[in-house]
N, C-alpha and C positions, 0 to 999 in steps of 0.2 A: 396559307393566312393562318393557319392554326399550327404550320410547323415553325414558322416563325416567331409566335408566339412563346412556343416552347423552348426553342432555343434562346429568346430573350430571357426566361422563366431560366431556364440553367444557366446562362452566363451572370443573372442577379444574385442565384443564389451559391453560386461558386464563389463571386465576390463577395457576400455576405458569409461563407464558410473564413475565404481567407482571411478576411479582416476580424472575426473571431478568435481565429486561431495565433494569430500575429500580435493579439492584444493578450492574450491569455501565454503568449512567449515572450513578450516584450520582457518583462520582470524579469526573467530568467537570463536575457541577454544582457540586459543593462547588470545586475551581480557579475554575469560575467566580466563584461569588461570594465567595471569596477575594481573587480580584484586585481586587472594589471594597471592600476594606476597609483599616484602617489596620495597619502592622505592629503594634501591641498588641493589636488585636481579633483578627489571623488568629492568634495565639498563645495565644490567650485560655483558659482552664480554667475552668469545661467551656466547651465551644467554642460560639460565637455563630451560629444559623443564620440569621434575617430580620432579626431586631430590632437593627440594628445603622445609622450613621451612613454611606449612602452615600457613596464617594468614586472619583474620576478621575486622582487623585495619582497612583496608580502606572503607567498609562499615560503620564501626563505624562512622568515621570521613566524610564521605559523608552526612550519616542520621542527625549529629550533626550540618554540614554545612548547610545543604539546608534541605528546605521543600521540599522533594519529591512527598508527596500525593498530594500537589496542583498542580506540574509540570503532576503528573501522568492524573489527573482528567481534567487537559486543554487538554493533549493528546486525550483523551475519546471522551470530548466533540467536539474537533474539528473532530475528523475522525469519529464518529459517526454522527454529526451532518451533516458534509459535505457532507457525502454518502448517509443519508436519502434525502437529498433537492435534489443530484443528483442523486437519481431513479427515486423521484416525478418527476423531466421535463424529464429524457432521456427514459422512457417506454413508455408515450404518442409519443415520437418523434421515437423512433424506430419504433412503430406500424406502423406509417404512412409512414417513407421512406419503411418501408418491406412492409405493405399489401396495399399502396397507393402510389405507386411509381411515382416522377414528371418526367420530360424528362432530369432534373437537379439533380435529387436525389444522384446519384451516384459523380458530382462534389461538389456538398455540403458536401458529406460524407468527401471526399477527401480534401475539403478546413478546414473543422472542424480539421482533423488529421495533417492540414499544419499547423495550430498553435501552436502546440505542439514543434515545431523545431523553434520558435519567441525564442531568449534567453530573460530569463526572466528579465536581465537585463536592458533591453531596453525599459520594461514599469515598472520598479521600480518607478522610478522618480515620474512620473503620477500618478500613483497611493497612495504612499504615499503622496502627496500635496492633493488631494483627499478626502484619511483619516483624515487629518490633517483639513480640511475644516470643514468637518462633523464632527467633537469630536472621529472619531471611532479609530484612532490609538492605538494598543495595545488592542485591543478590540475584544473578541472571536469570535463577530457576523461576524464583517469582515475578519477576518479569513476564518468561515467558508461560506464563500460565494468565497473569493478569491480561498481555496480548492478546492472548488465545481464546480468552473469554468474551473480550471486547468487538473481536471481530467474528466470532462464532455464530451468531446471528446472522451475519450477512453471508460468510460461506453459507451454511443449513438453507437459506432462501437460495442464493445462485444453486447449490446443486441440485435441490428441490425443482427447481424451475429447470432444469437440465434432465432430470431425470423424469420428468414427466412429458418431455418428447419423444421418450424410449417407447414403443410399441411392449405393454405389457404382455401378449400373448409369445412374445420372445423368451420372454422368462419362464412362463407357462410350460412353454415349450423344453425346456433344459431343466426343471424340476421332472417334468414325465422321463426324462433320459437317464434320470437318477441324480441330479446335481443336488448338492446339498446346499444349507444356504449360505455358508463361505463360498463355495464354488460359484452360487449364482452372482454373487457381489466383484469376487474378486475377478472370476473370467468370464463371464457375462456382459454383466452391467459396466463395470469399471473400463475395458476394452471399448463398449461401444461409445462411453462419454467422456473418452481424454480429452477433446478439443475442449468441455466445458470444465472437466476440471483442472484442467490447465491453466485457463484463463482465470479460474476461482486461485489456484495456486499463488499466479502472478499478481492476482489484483492484491489480494492479502499478505504478501510480502513488501507491497509500495504503501498499503495502509502500516505495516510493520515499523516500518523502514521510517517511515513522515510521522509516526506519532511521537508527541513530546512531552505533554502534560503528565501521562504518568511516566515517562523517564525519567522526566526532572523532578519530578517532585519526590522518587521514590529512588533515587542513586545519589549517588555522593563520588566513587573514584571508581570502585570493583567493577559495576556495571554500567559506567557510564557509558550509552555510543555519540554518534555522533551529531544528535540532536541536541546531547550536552558540551558535546564538543564546538559547537555554534555557539551556545550561549555564554561558553565563557571569553568573547569575546566584547562582553557587554560590562563594563566596570564601570564604577561608582565615580571614578573620572571623565567618563564620557565614553560614545561610542567611535570604534578605530574602523569608519565605514569599510576602508580598502583590506585592510587584515579582516574583516567580518566578512566581507564579499568574498575575501580568497577561500575561509574556512568555509560558508556556504557553499563555492564553488567545490570542493572536495567533498563536501558529503551528499550533496546531490549530484556528483558524476556516475558513481559506480551503480546509481540505480535509473538514470538517465541511458548510460550503456547499457543497461539489461531491455530498458523496454524500448530501447531502438532496434537491437535484436529479437526481441520477442512481440513485436508490433502486429505483424502476420497473426500469429497465433492466438493473441490476446484479442484481434479483431474476430478471427475463426471461434473463437469460445464465446464470445459476447456474442454475435449471432447465430450460435447452433440454434437448430432447431427453427429457425426464422422461417427456412425456404422449404418447404416440402415438393 
């Protein structure tokens, strides 16, 4: 009887998980399907799902109208640059909080996390003025620093959580063997926390890739990433749904492919230390 109840519960939870997964994935599927429709089919009422004449015209128009590769390389530079800089800062910060905690360490962690609740528009004007004065408006360097700063609390929190799972005795043994602070972080702590660091890197790349507010408000041409590439297909004349969907598909394809091939590493990192 108990086994039957357990089996039924597994079936219910599995069906629920699939249902939620399909609900989350449906907008992406609909965007991809719409990108292969004509504009007339894209706005048809009732909606047309699979029974339509598939076309690559939207992708051809998008390629001719926009320099997709320039937007792509800007997104890659912003995502990788902000992630690399964030990890350089977050690893020693998380190490100190995890292994040399002060009396207010938890308060500092909570304060850092609280900064994520600050409305971005509240600091947009002063940041824009600063960048204008420095001559860094519409520059990749400025955006890399901004993206790093807005994601830094999450990076530190994640690394702090992973580092807390590593026994401090291992680091003490390394110190007794003569390891310096640099050796301790580079050759002892980092290799042991590779799954956690890898998942943190992947998550930060995704967050930086998807960031729209700052990239749309602080760029025009030179540093514009794929978020600006998508926004360019919304015009005063109206929305071109099929072409907008094609642009969106081209923008999300690289990050979807990366997420697909790195999902095992991401899950492994997110569950790092969960089972002992």
